[in-house]
C-alpha positions as CSV (number, residue, x, y, z in Angstrom):
1,M,-152.6,202.9,32.6
2,K,-155.9,204.5,33.4
3,I,-156.6,206.6,30.3
4,D,-160.0,207.9,28.8
5,S,-158.7,207.4,24.9
6,L,-156.6,206.2,22.1
7,I,-154.1,208.7,19.9
8,F,-151.9,207.0,16.9
9,D,-149.8,208.2,14.6
10,L,-150.1,206.1,11.5
11,D,-146.8,205.5,9.3
12,G,-144.8,202.5,11.5
13,T,-147.8,202.6,14.1
14,L,-150.5,201.1,12.1
15,W,-149.4,200.3,9.0
16,D,-146.7,200.6,6.6
17,S,-147.4,201.7,3.5
18,S,-143.3,202.0,2.0
19,E,-144.1,199.4,-0.9
20,G,-146.8,201.6,-2.3
21,I,-145.4,204.8,-1.8
22,V,-142.7,203.6,-3.5
23,A,-144.1,202.8,-7.0
24,T,-146.2,205.9,-6.8
25,W,-143.2,208.0,-6.6
26,A,-141.5,206.2,-9.0
27,L,-144.4,206.8,-11.8
28,V,-144.3,210.6,-10.9
29,L,-140.5,211.0,-11.4
30,E,-140.4,209.4,-14.4
31,N,-141.9,212.0,-15.7
32,Y,-139.0,214.6,-14.3
33,P,-135.9,213.0,-16.3
34,E,-133.8,216.3,-15.2
35,I,-134.0,214.0,-11.6
36,H,-131.6,211.0,-11.4
37,K,-133.1,209.4,-8.1
38,K,-134.4,205.8,-7.3
39,V,-136.4,206.5,-4.3
40,T,-136.2,203.6,-2.3
41,A,-138.7,201.7,1.2
42,E,-135.2,202.4,3.2
43,E,-134.7,206.2,2.7
44,L,-138.9,206.2,2.8
45,A,-139.0,205.1,6.2
46,S,-136.0,207.4,7.2
47,N,-138.7,210.1,6.7
48,F,-141.8,208.5,8.0
49,G,-143.1,211.1,11.0
50,L,-141.5,214.1,10.0
51,P,-143.4,217.2,8.8
52,L,-143.6,217.2,4.3
53,E,-141.6,220.1,4.5
54,Q,-138.7,218.2,5.8
55,I,-139.8,215.1,3.8
56,A,-138.8,217.2,0.7
57,R,-135.9,218.4,1.7
58,N,-134.3,215.8,2.6
59,M,-136.1,213.4,-0.6
60,F,-135.3,216.0,-2.9
61,P,-132.4,218.1,-1.4
62,D,-130.9,219.8,-5.0
63,Q,-134.3,220.9,-6.7
64,P,-135.8,224.2,-5.7
65,E,-138.4,224.6,-3.2
66,S,-141.3,225.6,-6.1
67,L,-140.6,222.2,-7.8
68,R,-139.8,220.2,-4.4
69,Q,-143.5,221.6,-3.5
70,Q,-145.3,220.4,-6.4
71,L,-143.2,216.9,-6.7
72,M,-144.7,216.0,-2.8
73,A,-148.0,217.6,-4.1
74,E,-148.2,214.7,-7.5
75,C,-146.8,212.6,-5.4
76,G,-149.1,212.8,-2.3
77,E,-151.8,212.7,-4.8
78,K,-150.5,209.2,-6.6
79,E,-150.0,208.4,-3.0
80,N,-153.4,208.8,-1.7
81,L,-155.4,207.3,-4.8
82,Y,-153.6,204.4,-4.4
83,L,-153.8,203.4,-1.2
84,A,-157.2,204.4,-1.1
85,E,-157.6,201.4,-3.7
86,H,-154.9,198.8,-2.7
87,G,-154.4,199.7,0.8
88,G,-151.1,199.4,3.4
89,L,-149.6,196.4,5.3
90,L,-151.4,196.3,8.5
91,Y,-149.4,195.0,11.6
92,P,-149.8,191.8,13.0
93,K,-153.5,191.4,14.7
94,L,-154.1,195.4,14.3
95,E,-157.9,195.2,13.4
96,E,-158.4,192.7,16.2
97,T,-156.8,195.3,18.5
98,L,-158.3,198.1,16.9
99,R,-161.8,196.4,17.6
100,N,-161.5,195.0,20.9
101,L,-160.2,198.6,21.7
102,S,-162.4,200.9,20.3
103,E,-165.3,198.9,22.6
104,K,-163.9,200.4,26.0
105,Y,-162.1,203.5,24.1
106,P,-162.9,206.2,21.6
107,L,-159.8,206.2,18.9
108,F,-158.2,208.5,17.1
109,I,-155.5,209.1,14.3
110,V,-152.9,212.0,14.2
111,S,-150.7,212.4,11.2
112,N,-147.9,214.1,10.3
113,C,-149.3,213.2,6.1
114,Q,-151.3,215.2,3.4
115,D,-155.0,216.0,2.8
116,G,-156.1,212.9,2.5
117,Y,-153.7,210.3,3.3
118,I,-155.7,209.1,7.2
119,Q,-158.8,208.8,4.6
120,S,-156.8,206.2,2.4
121,F,-155.6,203.7,5.2
122,Y,-159.2,204.1,5.8
123,S,-160.7,203.3,2.2
124,G,-158.3,201.2,1.4
125,N,-157.8,198.5,4.3
126,H,-161.8,199.3,5.6
127,T,-160.4,200.5,8.9
128,E,-162.7,204.0,9.4
129,K,-165.1,202.3,11.5
130,Y,-162.9,201.7,14.1
131,F,-161.7,205.5,14.9
132,K,-164.2,209.0,15.6
133,D,-162.1,211.7,14.2
134,C,-158.4,212.3,12.6
135,E,-156.1,216.0,12.0
136,C,-153.2,215.9,9.8
137,I,-150.9,219.0,9.0
138,G,-151.7,218.5,5.3
139,V,-155.1,220.5,6.5
140,T,-153.8,222.6,9.4
141,G,-150.7,223.5,8.8
142,K,-149.8,222.9,13.0
143,S,-147.4,220.7,14.2
144,K,-148.0,217.3,15.4
145,G,-148.7,218.6,19.2
146,E,-150.7,221.0,17.8
147,N,-153.0,218.4,16.1
148,I,-152.9,215.9,18.9
149,R,-154.5,219.4,21.2
150,L,-156.9,220.4,18.2
151,V,-158.3,216.7,18.4
152,M,-158.3,216.7,22.1
153,E,-160.0,219.8,22.7
154,R,-163.4,218.8,19.7
155,N,-163.6,215.5,21.4
156,G,-163.4,216.8,25.1
157,L,-160.6,214.2,25.9
158,K,-159.6,214.8,29.3
159,A,-156.6,211.7,29.3
160,P,-155.5,210.6,26.3
161,V,-152.8,208.5,25.8
162,Y,-151.0,208.9,22.0
163,V,-149.3,206.0,20.7
164,G,-146.3,206.4,18.0
165,D,-143.0,205.0,16.7
166,T,-140.6,208.0,16.5
167,Q,-138.9,210.4,18.6
168,G,-141.0,213.2,17.1
169,D,-143.7,211.6,17.8
170,A,-142.7,211.1,21.9
171,D,-141.9,215.3,21.5
172,A,-145.4,215.6,20.1
173,A,-147.1,213.6,23.3
174,A,-144.6,216.0,24.9
175,Q,-146.4,219.4,23.4
176,A,-149.5,218.1,23.9
177,G,-149.6,217.2,27.4
178,I,-150.4,213.7,27.3
179,P,-148.6,209.8,27.9
180,F,-146.2,208.7,25.1
181,I,-146.6,204.8,24.0
182,Y,-143.8,203.7,21.8
183,A,-144.0,201.3,19.5
184,A,-140.9,199.5,18.9
185,Y,-141.6,197.4,15.9
186,G,-141.8,200.9,13.6
187,F,-139.4,203.0,11.8
188,G,-137.5,205.3,14.6
189,Q,-135.8,205.3,17.9
190,V,-137.1,206.9,20.8
191,K,-135.1,207.7,24.2
192,A,-138.1,208.0,27.0
193,F,-141.8,206.8,27.0
194,D,-144.0,206.3,29.3
195,A,-144.7,203.1,27.8
196,K,-143.3,200.6,25.6
197,I,-145.2,197.9,23.1
198,H,-143.3,195.5,20.8
199,T,-146.2,194.2,19.3
200,F,-149.3,196.5,18.2
201,E,-152.1,193.7,20.2
202,E,-149.5,193.9,23.7
203,L,-151.8,197.7,23.8
204,L,-154.1,195.8,25.4
205,D,-152.7,194.5,28.4
206,I,-151.4,198.2,28.6
207,V,-154.4,200.3,28.4
208,E,-156.5,197.5,30.6
């Protein structure tokens, strides 16, 4: 596969942050006794990769829109603080693979997350040194496909590939007009892809 750069999804592709998110959401919901809900890692996993507004509707379907937005803002703020300090679960051999990839290609992240979440991944796991740029819906309000295009344009990328784990990631790559590598170890199921990896380390064989 001939490429000049790699753009990554975050959740389910580079790390699993669900343990920290479950803990922080539980803390937020303690302040809302009228909401009788216990957030689980399995429920979160089924929502990873979706736009924030859709996650809010899925997680809190019985609450008014204004309260959903408030809950998402509070949960997102606590997530960022917690993950920046404690990090998340990196997939096996992720840092070694990123190091090897970054020696040959510029690396980027585009995620459907809140502002500050990618920076928490950087801080909590000491990974910022491997990436040149990032973008998210929480900053631009744009779709993942549009944000991929933004990163491509401002970094002059001509032949990038997008690596992700959900159908939404595949659709975003198609919208941006670039190849898609399916991270099958992640949270989603994908119908069509240009390449497939079962471990993060397998990227080295595909791009070389």
